[in-house]
N, C-alpha and C positions, 0 to 999 in steps of 0.2 A: 678417294673418299669424298662424298659431296660436302660442300660447305654448309654449316649449320647457321641459319639466319634467325635472329631474334626478331620476330615479326613486329612487336610493339616498337622496338628501337628503329626498325626500318620505316615504319609509318611516321614516327616522330622525325626522323631524318628527312623524309619527304615533306612533312608539314613545315619544318624549319626552312627547307629550300623554297617552299611556297612563300613563306614570309619574306625571304630575301628577294625573290622575284617581284613580289608586290611592292616592296620598299624601293626597288630600282625602277620598275616599269609600270607600276600601278596594276590594278586588277585586269586591265585590258591586255597587259603583257603576260599575264599568268596563265599561259596555255600549258597543257599537260606536257607538251614537248619542251618548252622553256624550263619548266620545273624539273623534268627528268634530267635535262642538261645541268642545271644548277646542283642537283643532288648526285651527279655523276652516276646515274643509273640509266638503264635502257627504258624506252617508252613502254615496253612490255612489263618491265618490273614495276613501274608506277601504276600501270593499268591493272596489275595483279591485285593491288591493294585498294584502288579506287576506280570504280567503273566509269565515273563521270567527273568532269571538272567540278560540278556542284558538290559532289561527295567530298572531294579533296578540299575545297574551300571550307565546307562545314567542319571537317576534321581539323583543319588549320586554325579556325576560329575557336573551336572547342579547346584546343591545346593552349591558346592564349588565355582563355578563361580559367583553365585548370591551373596554369602556372601562377596567375594572379591570385587565385583562391588559395593555393598552397602557401604563397608568401604572406597573405593576410593571416592565415591560421598560425603561421610561425610568430607573427607579431603578438597574437593573443596569448602566447605561451611565455612571453618575456615578463620579468618582474618589474613592470613599470606602472605608473599611475594610469588610471582609465583614460585620462585626457591625453597622455603621451601615446598610449596604445592607439587611441582614435586618430591622433595626428599621423602616426606611422602608417596606419591602414589607409587613410586618405591620400597620403603621399604615394602609395602604390598605384593610385589611379591617375597619377600625373607622369608624363613620359620623360623621366630622367634615366641615365645610365642605360642598362640593357632593356628598359621598358619602352624606349623610343620606337623600336621596330614593332612591338606589340600594339602600340597606339596607332601606328601607321596602318597595320593590318586591320585593326578594329574599325578605323575611320573608313578605309576602302570598302570593307565588308558592309558596314552600315549604309554607305552610299549606294553600293550595289543593290542591297535589299530595298532601299527607297526607290531606286529606279525600276525595280521589278514589282513595286507596290506590295512588298512582303515584309513590311516593317513589323518586327516583333517587339519583345520586351527590351527596354534599355537596361543593360546589366549594371551600368554605373548608377543610374537612377535607383534601381532595385537595391543596390548595395547601400546607397545613402539612406534610403527608406528603412532598410533593416537596421542599419547602424544607429540612426537617430531614434528610431522606435525603441531599440534595446536600451539606449542611454536614458531615454525618458522613463522606461519601465524600471530602470535601476534607481531612478530618483535623483540623478546627478545634474539634470538640466534645470535652468531657471523655470520657475513656476508660471510666470506671466507670458510665456511665449506661445505663439500659434504654431503648433507642430507642423502642419502641412505647409505653411509658408516658409518655415525654417528649412524644411526638407528641400523645397524648390530652390530656395536661396543658396543653400550649401551645394546642391547639385549644379546649379548654374555657375557657381564659383569654381568648382572642380573642373567641369567641362570647359569653361572659358579659359582657365589657366592651361589646361591640357592642349587645347586648340592653339592658343597663342604660342606655347612652347614648340609645338610640332611645326607650326607654320614659320617660326623664327622671325616673325614680324616685330614682336615686342621682345627685346632682349631682357630676359628675366632668369636669374640663377636659382638654383635649388634652395639656397638658404633664404632668399627673398620669398619664394613660394611657401616654404615651411613657416616663415614668419606670418604671412598673410592667412594661412590656414589656422595657425595657432591663435592669431588675433580673433578669428571668427569663433573658434572653440572657446576662447576666454569669454566671449560675449554670450555663448550658449550655456556654458557650465555654471553651476552655482559657485 
């Protein structure tokens, strides 16, 4: 009897193997062959799901975005203050715990798109815009702030912290990052 394969699970398995290869060897080492080896699949099995390396990289990046989005949605369901929910959402954009590999993949992918001159929308920036705009619409932010400047400032803080953590150049723990983001939110909230 033939083995029944869950195709979505298999694609996710391949995407996560792609993350691991990217984390170990960078995007340059993420050949379909190396990804197939990491996933313990044949080259043909990987090619069955993804015709090109580009398709595979796009799917792997989409999976990163999907996982982050799902975790963010979970934070909005928790019975916390709006400021605490915002803090938890912003912490999802900083690479701690299992998020480290997601950030590595994101950074490699963005670098790859820059080299190809195909830079699209920055999802972190978009998330910050959406979040700050929603908070402003809710009427919970200080009235004397310049919204666009605050968005740029908060985005720079999150991106800078994420990059420093990923690079490991500036030793900074999760509690310190949480404190710095909370301090920024204290300044923005009424």
